[in-house]
LOBAPA-427729 format. One line per 5 residues: number of its first residue (from 1); their letters; for each residue x, y, z of C-alpha. Coordinates in steps of 0.5 Angstrom, whole numbers, always signed. Each point is the difference from the previous one (the first is absolute). Layout:
LOBAPA-427729
NUM	A	X:Y:Z; ...
//
This chain:
LOBAPA-427729
1	MTFLK	+198:+169:+164; -3:+6:-2; +4:+6:-3; -1:+4:+7; +3:-5:+4
6	HTVLF	+6:-1:-5; +1:+8:+0; +0:+0:+7; +5:-6:+1; +5:+3:-5
11	LFVFL	+0:+7:+3; +1:-3:+7; +6:-4:-2; +2:+5:-4; +0:+5:+5
16	LPTQF	+3:-4:+6; +7:+3:+0; -4:+7:+1; -2:+3:+7; -4:+6:-2
21	GKHFF	-5:+2:+6; -3:+5:+5; +4:+0:+6; -4:+1:+7; +4:+3:+5
26	LNFSY	-4:-1:+7; +3:+2:+7; +3:-7:+1; +4:+1:-7; +5:+5:+4
31	VDGVR	+6:-2:+4; +4:+5:+4; -4:+5:-5; +3:-4:-6; -5:-2:-5
36	VDYLS	+1:-8:-1; -3:-3:-7; +0:-7:+3; -5:+3:+5; -5:+3:-5
41	LVLYA	-6:-2:-3; +1:-1:-7; -5:-1:-6; +3:-2:-6; -2:-1:-7
46	TDLLA	+2:-7:+0; -5:-1:+6; -6:+3:-4; +2:-5:-5; +0:-6:+5
51	IVLIV	-7:+2:+2; -3:+0:-7; +4:-7:-1; -3:-3:+7; -7:+3:-2
56	LFWRK	+1:-3:-7; +2:-7:+2; -4:-1:+7; -4:-6:-3; +7:-3:-1
61	IRKDL	+4:+2:+6; -6:-1:+5; +0:-8:-1; +7:+0:+3; -2:+4:+5
66	YKNKH	-5:-4:+2; +4:-6:+0; +4:+3:+6; -5:+3:+3; +1:-2:+7
71	FLVFL	+8:+1:+0; -1:+7:-3; -6:+2:+5; +5:-3:+6; +6:+4:-3
76	GLLTV	-5:+6:-1; -2:+0:+7; +7:+0:+2; +2:+6:-4; -6:+4:+3
81	TNILS	+3:-1:+7; +7:+2:-3; -3:+6:-3; -5:+2:+6; +6:-1:+5
86	SQYPL	+5:+5:-4; +1:+7:+2; -3:+2:-7; -5:-4:-3; -1:+3:-6
91	LAGYT	+7:-1:-2; +0:-7:+2; -6:-1:-4; +2:+3:-6; +7:-4:+0
96	ALKFL	-5:-7:+1; -4:+3:-6; +7:+0:-4; +1:-7:+2; -7:-2:-2
101	EIYLV	+0:+3:-7; +7:-4:-1; -4:-6:+2; -6:+2:-5; +5:+1:-6
106	FLIFR	+3:-6:+1; -7:-4:+0; -2:+4:-6; +7:-2:-4; -1:-7:+3
111	NIKIT	-7:-1:-4; +0:+4:-6; +0:-3:-7; +6:+4:-4; +6:-2:-4
116	KQAIL	+7:+1:+2; +1:+5:-6; -6:+5:+3; +4:+0:+7; +7:+1:-3
121	TPLFL	-2:+5:-5; -2:+5:+5; +6:-2:+5; +5:+1:-6; -3:+7:-2
126	GGLVE	+0:+3:+7; +7:-3:+1; +2:+4:-7; -3:+7:+3; +4:-2:+7
131	LTLST	+6:-1:-4; +0:+6:-4; -2:+4:+6; +6:-3:+4; +5:+1:-5
136	AQFYY	-2:+7:-1; +1:+1:+8; +6:-3:+0; +3:+4:-6; -3:+7:+2
141	KHSLQ	+1:-1:+8; -7:+2:+1; -7:-1:-1; -4:+1:-6; -7:+2:+3
146	GAFYY	-5:+2:-6; -4:-6:-2; +4:-4:+5; -3:+3:+6; -6:-3:-2
151	LGERF	+3:-7:+1; +3:+2:+7; +7:+3:-2; +2:+4:+6; +4:+6:-1
156	FTLST	+7:+0:+2; +7:+2:-2; +7:-3:+1; +0:+5:+6; -6:-2:+3
161	SGIAT	+0:-1:+8; +0:-8:+1; +0:-2:-8; +3:-6:-1; +7:+1:-3
166	ASFFD	+6:-5:-1; +8:+1:-2; +1:-3:-7; +7:-1:-3; +2:+7:+5
171	REILR	-7:+3:-3; -6:+2:+4; -6:-2:-3; -7:+0:+1; -3:-7:+1
176	PYGTF	-7:+0:-5; -6:+0:+4; -5:-1:-6; -7:+1:+3; +2:-4:+6
181	SHPNS	+1:+3:+7; +7:-3:+0; +5:-3:-5; +0:-6:+5; -7:-1:-1
186	MGGFY	+0:+0:-8; +6:-5:+0; -4:-5:+5; -6:+2:-5; +3:-2:-6
191	LLMYA	+4:-6:+3; -6:-3:+2; -3:+1:-7; +7:-3:-3; -1:-6:+4
196	FALSL	-7:-1:-2; +1:+1:-7; +6:-5:+0; -5:-5:+3; -6:+0:-5
201	KDKSY	+0:-5:-5; +0:+5:-6; +5:+1:-6; -3:+6:-3; +4:+7:-1
206	IKQGV	-5:+4:+5; +3:-5:+6; +7:+1:-3; -2:+8:+0; -2:-1:+7
211	ILVSS	+7:-3:+2; +4:+5:-3; -4:+6:+2; +0:-3:+7; +8:-1:+0
216	LLIFL	+1:+7:-2; -4:+3:+5; +3:-5:+6; +7:+3:-2; -2:+7:+0
221	SFSKV	-3:-1:+7; +7:+0:+2; -2:-5:+6; +5:-5:+1; -4:-5:+4
226	VIIIY	-5:+0:-6; +6:+0:-5; +3:-6:+4; -7:-4:+0; -1:+1:-7
231	VFITA	+7:-3:-2; -1:-6:+4; -7:-1:-2; +2:+1:-7; +6:-5:+1
236	LSLVP	-6:-5:+3; -4:+0:-6; +6:-1:-5; +2:-7:+4; -5:-4:-3
241	QLFKK	+2:+2:-7; +7:-3:+1; -4:-7:+0; -4:+1:-6; +6:+0:-5
246	KCLPC	-1:+8:-1; +6:+4:-3; +5:+0:+6; +4:+6:-3; -7:+4:-1
251	LIGRM	-1:-2:+8; +7:+2:+2; +0:+7:-4; -7:+2:+3; +2:-1:+7
256	TVIFF	+7:+3:-1; -4:+6:-3; -5:+0:+6; +6:-1:+5; +4:+6:-3
261	VSAMF	-6:+5:-1; -2:-2:+8; +7:+1:+2; +0:+7:-3; -6:+2:+3
266	LQTHA	+2:-3:+7; +6:+5:+0; -5:+6:+3; +1:+2:+7; -6:+3:+3
271	DPLSL	-2:+2:+7; +6:-3:+5; -5:+0:+6; -5:-4:-4; +1:-7:+4
276	EKRVR	+1:+3:+6; -7:+3:+0; -3:-6:-2; +3:-4:+5; -2:+6:+5
281	LIQES	-7:-1:-2; +0:-7:+1; +2:+0:+7; -5:+5:+1; -6:-4:-3
286	IIIFK	+2:-6:+4; -1:+5:+7; -6:+2:-3; -3:-7:-2; +2:-2:+8
291	QNILL	-4:+5:+2; -6:-1:-4; +0:-8:-1; -7:-2:-1; -4:+6:-4
296	GTGFG	+6:+4:-3; +1:+7:+0; -6:+0:-5; +0:+1:-7; +4:+6:-3
301	HHLFA	+2:+2:+7; +7:-3:+0; +3:+7:-1; -3:+3:+6; +4:-6:+4
306	HAQFP	+6:+2:-4; +0:+7:+2; +0:-1:+7; +8:-2:-1; +5:+5:+0
311	NPYPH	+2:+2:-7; +8:+0:-1; +0:+3:-7; +1:+8:-1; -6:-1:-5
316	FFLQP	-8:-2:+2; +1:-8:-1; -7:-4:+1; -1:-5:-5; -3:-7:+1
321	VHNIF	+4:-6:+2; +4:-3:-7; -3:-7:+1; -7:-2:-2; -1:-6:+5
326	VLFIM	+2:+4:+6; -4:+6:-2; -6:-4:-1; +0:-4:+6; +2:+7:+4
331	QAGLV	-6:+3:-2; -5:-6:+0; +2:-3:+6; +2:-8:+1; -8:-2:+0
336	ISAFV	-2:+3:-7; +7:-2:-3; +0:-7:+2; -7:+0:-4; +2:+3:-6
341	AIPII	+7:-4:+0; -4:-6:-1; -3:+1:-7; +6:+3:-2; +5:-5:+2
346	KYARN	-5:-5:-4; +0:+4:-6; +8:+1:+0; +0:-8:+0; -4:+0:-6
351	LRKNK	+5:+5:-4; +6:-5:+2; -4:-6:-2; -1:+4:-7; +8:+2:+0
356	LYAVL	-2:+7:+0; +6:+1:+5; +2:+7:-4; -6:+3:+2; +0:-2:+7
361	LVIIL	+7:+2:+1; -1:+7:-2; -6:+1:+5; +4:-3:+6; +7:+3:-2
366	TGFVD	-2:+7:-1; -5:-1:+5; +6:-1:+5; +3:+6:-1; -6:+5:-2
371	HYWLT	-7:+2:+1; -3:+2:-6; -4:-7:-1; -4:+3:+6; +0:+7:-1
376	LQQNM	+0:+3:-7; -6:+0:-5; +3:-3:-6; +4:-5:+3; -6:-3:+4
381	LLLGV	-5:+0:-6; +6:-4:-4; +0:-5:+6; -8:-1:-1; +1:+0:-8
386	VFGII	+6:-5:+0; -3:-5:+5; -7:+0:-3; +3:-1:-7; +4:-6:+3
391	KNSKI	-6:-3:+3; -4:+1:-6; +1:-7:-4; -4:+3:-6; +6:+5:-1
396	FSER	+6:-3:+3; +0:-7:-3; -2:+3:-7; +6:-1:-4
//
């Protein structure tokens, strides 16, 4: 692999947790006069790097594209139908392009010839930057800005309206954002990294570094769902060691520490209406889906449908439904969803055969309670990278 390819790959993986980009707010980006980030068109720095990677590795990925050309052409025609039938074809087209970008990133990492160390090193270094920034945000209770602005850190303080806070041992704390849009997104990102690192057949220090940094960022996110899943997959990974005559007191000690630390972080109390809001969004989504069964609302149009329902809260509340399965089928409709589900289910079965339960559990369990795998830049790109590497026998099977 040439120096240019190595450099761009390193930068892309290193910058995966970042979200520096240019937002374009058009007429459809406003609801009731309020500007909504989810409805803007955004060109991120990582998008530019992804485009460069697609160009550099086009010869490799076009073979995969050709193998599935009939399916992709048919799916493409269905997608065009979804876009053209939507209220704002530009918004629907942009959202569909994001899905295409993730698929192409998946193909790149499925076909590249590169060592695990070359993947883990930028993941570890990027995680160190996030850990440093998140720790500082937690301590100072506001964003740092400066150079971190160019990694996508947004300006906020403890008193910023809508900022994620929690009560931790009777003290109000700021839940760190790092360079993410929300602490839950950061927690999910590093939970998937943690599960991915656990599944690698590697005993290097850099792998242990990724596991440690990911664990610390998971706790700093104060996301209860993420922390509970973290404890579960950690316990799952330690069970086989009980039958390999490993040091039993060591395993018990490790799990005791993890349970103790997790229990401490789970003592936080955040938005008391969080569950009520999530249930309400699910109920609205079911109604919306029934009204748009075949073609869906159009990609990226789900928020317009939710905006038609009355808002019972004293502040502006407009978010995607916190369930990626409901969110996708609501946008795409039954026809496209059925065709997309076929290769995804086949892929998931292969992961199960290879005993990659931790990776599957992270996506399924977090996907049932949040939306970031389909809506936020960092999480979406990480999906393409991780699942591409898992399918890459040159990397994943390497000891």
